[in-house]
C-alpha positions, 0 to 999 in steps of 0.5 A: 132549875139549879142555879150553878153556885160553884162557878161564880159564887162571888157574883151571886154573893155580891148581889146577895151579900151587898144586901144587909143592915148596918147600925151606927149606935151601940147594941143596935139590932137590924133585920133584912128580909130576903126575897126570891121573886117577891116571896120571903125566903129568909132573913139576916140579923145583925147586932152592932155592939159598943165595943166595935164588934158585930154579930150576924145571923144569916140564912135563906131557903132556895128549894132546900138549898141556901146558907145558914151562917153565924159570924162575928166581926171586929171593926177597926177604926178605918172601917175595915174588918180586923178580925172575923169568924164565920161558921155554918153551912153554905148554899149546898150545905157544905160546912163553913169555917172561916177566919181572918185576923189582921194585927199590926205585924201580920195578916192571916185567913183560913177557910175551906179552900185557902190558908194564907199568912203574911208577915205584915199588916196587908191594907184593904178589905177582906171579903170572906169566901162564904161571906154574910151580907153584912160584910159588904155593908161594912166594906161600903161604910169603909169605902165611904170614909176611904180616900177617893172611895177606893181600897184594895180587897183581900186577897186580890183585886180592888173596889171603888165606890160611887154615889149614883142618885138619891130618892125620897121614900115614905112609910106611913109618916116616916121619910128616908132619903135613899142613896143609891151607890155603885161598887166597881170591881166586885163584878163584871159590871157595877153592883148596886145598893141602897143606903139612907142618909145615915149610911144605914142599909136599905135594899139591894134590888133585883128582879130575881133575889133582893134584900130590903130593910124589914118594915120597908118591903113596900118601897122595894118596887120603887127602889127597883124602878129607880135602879133600873133607870140607872142600869138602863143608862149604863147598858145604853151607853155600852151597847152604843159603843160596842154594836156595829149597826148595818145600814146597808149590805155586808160582804165577808170574805174569804171564809170557810163556811161550815154546814151542820146539816152535812158536816162539810166545810166549803173553802174560799167563800164569800158571804153577802148579807142584806137586811139581816138576812143571807142574801148569797153564799158561795165561791168568792169568784161567783159573787159580786160585792155590791158597790159601797158595801160594808166589808169584814175581812174573813182571813179564812176564818171558820163560819158557822150559824150562831149557836143556841143555849137551850137552857138559860135564865137571862139576868143581870146586865152582862148576860146578853153581852156574854152570850154574844161574846161566846157565839150564842145568838139564840137562847131559851129562857126556862124560868124568869120574871115575866116583866123583867124578861119582857123589858130585857127582850125589848132592849136586845131587839131595839139595840139599847142593850146587847143580847141574843134572841130569846125563846121563852117558857112559862114556869109552873110549880106546886106549892111546897116548902121547896117550890121553885122560884115562880109566881105561877102555882097549880095544885088543882085542875082548876089552877092548871086550866087558869095557869094555861089560860094566862100563858095563852093570854100572855102570848109570849111562851112557846113552851111550859116548864113544870117543876119538882113540887107539881103533883104527878096526877096533874101532868096529863092535863098539863100535857093536854092543854099545852099541846092544844095550844101548840106548845111543848111541855118540859121540866123537872120530873115531879117528886113521886113520878119517874122520868118514864112516867113523866114522858108517858104522861105527855112530857116532850122534853127532860131537863138535866141529866141527873133525872136520866139516872134517877129513873133507875134509882130507888126513889122511895127514900129520895125527896126530889123536891130537894137537893136530894135529886143531886145528892142521891145521884152523886152517891148511887148514880154510878151503879146504874147499868148502861146496858140491859133490858130496863135501859133499852126500854127507856131509850126506846121510849124516848126515841119512839116519843121524840123526847128531847134531852137537855142534859146541862152537863156543865152544871153538874161538872162543878157540882160533882167534881169541885173540891174546896181549894181544888177546882174541877176541870170546868174552868181550868183552861180559861180561869186565867182570863177572868178578873182577879176577884173571880179568879179567886172564887173560881179557884176556891171551888167551894160551891160543890156538894159536900163529899167525904173520903168515902163519897169522893169517888162515888161522886166522880164515878156518878158524874162519868156515868151521867156523861156516858149516858148522854153519849149513849142516848145520842148514839141511840137516836135520842134528840139532845139539845145543848143547854147550860143553866149556869153563867154564860162565861165559856159555858156553852163551849164547855157543855159541847166539850163534854158531849165530845168526851161523852163520845159525840164527834165534834161535827155532831156536837155543833149540829146539836148547838145549831140546826138541831136546836132550831129544829126542835123549836120549829125555826129551822126554816130561818135559823141554824144554817149558813144559807140564802134566805136564812137570818144572818146569825153567824159566828167567825172563829179562829180555828176549826171546832170540827177538829178541836171543839175547844176552838169554840172559845176562839170566837172573833166576830158575832153577826146577829142579823142586822148588827155585828160585834167584836167578841174581844171588845165585848169581853174587854168591856167586862174585864175578861181577857179576850 
């Protein structure tokens, strides 16, 4: 489940990076604990000295990935940083060497992607491209002292601080007043962090990855609940202003209706929607519009079923909104915190938040230093049976996803028990097992196209629990032949078993093609629509795999081979579903665009993202077509994606059953240009 650090590193950095310690006294040492799904994953140590300098060590381990940084900062009288130096490695172990200095006559910053100098002392707070958490703590203290609690950010953007609420917490006999602050301008929605009354850091709370002052870990659930109340109030207000609830019939005309099962487009059509379902569809002259029905002017727009993103991890307060804005009305969540996702789904359904329909998968791994972020582990047959018994009791999962540290010998038992419950088995291929062996053991689906190439590589020196499942493919994948007996045998197996592929090409595009200071093609046509702070981090393109002059072309060729293999699989009759496994911003449209570059015609790419995905999840009797009796999950598009697949970025209106949304308004609500 690789979380794409390359695309929205800044958004991730804010979540992690606002979680650090601050000290007020001289030579004060403060430590914070980093947790992933409640498990300790790393720490930060910050030392404040009496000369105004701060030294920081920061590291965490996420399945063998994760930064390890050492930094020094000089704090100016106004709380901003006048000089900083950061060294170490970033999330994918790429080298970090970053400096910033502001004097009375100049400002300069240099890192792997930027090298800029100004002949004046630019005002504001510089946030490093590969920031340690402590930088955001320093920024918060500077904002508390700044006029109106706001200031420019360097090199672009601005940030504002608001106090949200206060809460008393205790540890044995010690009591603290926790103050929740919101930072506006760093992300698509407010970013939150807790300080105490002395402006010392307490926590950044999240269901996925959190940081908390060492010794106060027991207070994190209480702080999280209080913060969630604040976030819920924000999302309720936003949803109320952007959701159009249908109280009666809805008529849309004239429109051009696309049928993904045949590839045909019907002109001059009228749609009648009643009680969240399609009541009628046909020529305008043949369908009478009921008196008093609500109307949406179709203006001959292209209408198609809402799309499915079959590989997501719904999180944050904007994911649901962004899925809808991009025309995605159903997602499949392949690993998440059970309770948090349950609450989020409830909010999507009752209208207190905006988001797609969510299909859920249980997530299991074996125990190792590289275990995936899950609370369910299985290393024995007894634990496999216990996990499946719990999934059955939960009653919310339609699929089980296994991960890289699972013992290969346990896969057949998982497959047997999963299939007994009428569920599907998918996932990463466990280390020590080939993708072919995984399928023969009973897997119904393979996640991620890198595993397709790994089937043909020498894995004896690769530990696929680690990032070697990426780097091994990047350095050797271009040599995998697309033709020949071995490849044909593998394709025949997948086709005969009905194995489904979830390639997530968009995730690997940046990982393999981004170069510091030279972003790859993923966001080349859309980066200008993002807020200024996000544009900086996207253009910096420092989240990809490390390359050398000798490996640069190998990485590019390996990615091309990965794309070509996906196209070959499709042409050979292997079932593909479209998943992204990254931020929802324009991601599914890019995934489908990559399919067309792999040789899949646009009409077939649209079929993959609609009726084919619904069919895989056994929901094609209600979803995936614009047809009477089907659920009214529909999108109206300015353009024709059967001719130009990039028109999928021009979604105008999204209908999700008994409610509808204007895509432009959704994007504007989070600072993205429609």
